[in-house]
A tleap script that builds the chain and sets N, CA, C and O, in Angstrom:
source leaprc.protein.ff14SB
mol = sequence {
  NGLU ILE THR ALA LEU GLN PHE ASP ASP ILE
  GLY GLY LEU GLN MET ALA VAL GLY CTHR
}
set mol.1.N position { 0.860 -1.207 0.000 }
set mol.1.CA position { 0.000 0.000 0.000 }
set mol.1.C position { 0.887 1.245 0.000 }
set mol.1.O position { 1.795 1.378 0.821 }
set mol.2.N position { 0.609 2.148 -0.929 }
set mol.2.CA position { 1.426 3.363 -1.034 }
set mol.2.C position { 0.548 4.606 -0.895 }
set mol.2.O position { -0.465 4.753 -1.579 }
set mol.3.N position { 0.960 5.484 -0.002 }
set mol.3.CA position { 0.216 6.730 0.171 }
set mol.3.C position { 1.155 7.916 -0.080 }
set mol.3.O position { 2.194 8.037 0.568 }
set mol.4.N position { 0.792 8.772 -1.007 }
set mol.4.CA position { 1.660 9.899 -1.350 }
set mol.4.C position { 0.935 11.215 -1.112 }
set mol.4.O position { -0.203 11.402 -1.544 }
set mol.5.N position { 1.610 12.120 -0.419 }
set mol.5.CA position { 1.022 13.432 -0.144 }
set mol.5.C position { 1.901 14.506 -0.780 }
set mol.5.O position { 3.092 14.600 -0.482 }
set mol.6.N position { 1.316 15.301 -1.642 }
set mol.6.CA position { 2.107 16.281 -2.369 }
set mol.6.C position { 1.498 17.686 -2.238 }
set mol.6.O position { 0.296 17.875 -2.423 }
set mol.7.N position { 2.350 18.656 -1.918 }
set mol.7.CA position { 1.881 20.033 -1.793 }
set mol.7.C position { 2.339 20.853 -2.986 }
set mol.7.O position { 3.498 20.786 -3.395 }
set mol.8.N position { 1.422 21.622 -3.534 }
set mol.8.CA position { 1.750 22.455 -4.692 }
set mol.8.C position { 2.391 23.768 -4.249 }
set mol.8.O position { 2.305 24.150 -3.082 }
set mol.9.N position { 3.027 24.444 -5.186 }
set mol.9.CA position { 3.659 25.732 -4.888 }
set mol.9.C position { 2.586 26.789 -4.632 }
set mol.9.O position { 2.816 27.771 -3.926 }
set mol.10.N position { 1.415 26.568 -5.216 }
set mol.10.CA position { 0.347 27.547 -5.072 }
set mol.10.C position { -0.514 27.236 -3.863 }
set mol.10.O position { -1.574 27.833 -3.676 }
set mol.11.N position { -0.060 26.307 -3.050 }
set mol.11.CA position { -0.812 25.997 -1.834 }
set mol.11.C position { -1.864 24.946 -2.069 }
set mol.11.O position { -2.731 24.719 -1.224 }
set mol.12.N position { -1.789 24.290 -3.239 }
set mol.12.CA position { -2.765 23.237 -3.530 }
set mol.12.C position { -2.380 21.947 -2.847 }
set mol.12.O position { -1.229 21.770 -2.447 }
set mol.13.N position { -3.324 21.053 -2.711 }
set mol.13.CA position { -3.047 19.783 -2.050 }
set mol.13.C position { -3.475 18.615 -2.924 }
set mol.13.O position { -4.623 18.536 -3.360 }
set mol.14.N position { -2.535 17.709 -3.176 }
set mol.14.CA position { -2.843 16.547 -4.002 }
set mol.14.C position { -2.522 15.277 -3.223 }
set mol.14.O position { -1.432 15.145 -2.667 }
set mol.15.N position { -3.468 14.347 -3.182 }
set mol.15.CA position { -3.228 13.094 -2.484 }
set mol.15.C position { -3.496 11.913 -3.413 }
set mol.15.O position { -4.553 11.830 -4.038 }
set mol.16.N position { -2.531 11.004 -3.496 }
set mol.16.CA position { -2.705 9.830 -4.344 }
set mol.16.C position { -2.519 8.570 -3.511 }
set mol.16.O position { -1.516 8.418 -2.814 }
set mol.17.N position { -3.483 7.675 -3.587 }
set mol.17.CA position { -3.394 6.431 -2.810 }
set mol.17.C position { -3.412 5.233 -3.755 }
set mol.17.O position { -4.345 5.052 -4.537 }
set mol.18.N position { -2.362 4.421 -3.664 }
set mol.18.CA position { -2.291 3.245 -4.533 }
set mol.18.C position { -2.194 1.983 -3.692 }
set mol.18.O position { -1.645 2.005 -2.591 }
set mol.19.N position { -2.729 0.883 -4.211 }
set mol.19.CA position { -2.670 -0.363 -3.434 }
set mol.19.C position { -1.722 -1.337 -4.115 }
set mol.19.O position { -1.525 -2.450 -3.627 }
savepdb mol mol.pdb
quit
């Protein structure tokens, strides 16, 4: 299980969850 949390330069939030 992989959980990735990424923050954008513009303050955006992206979350990707893979199994």
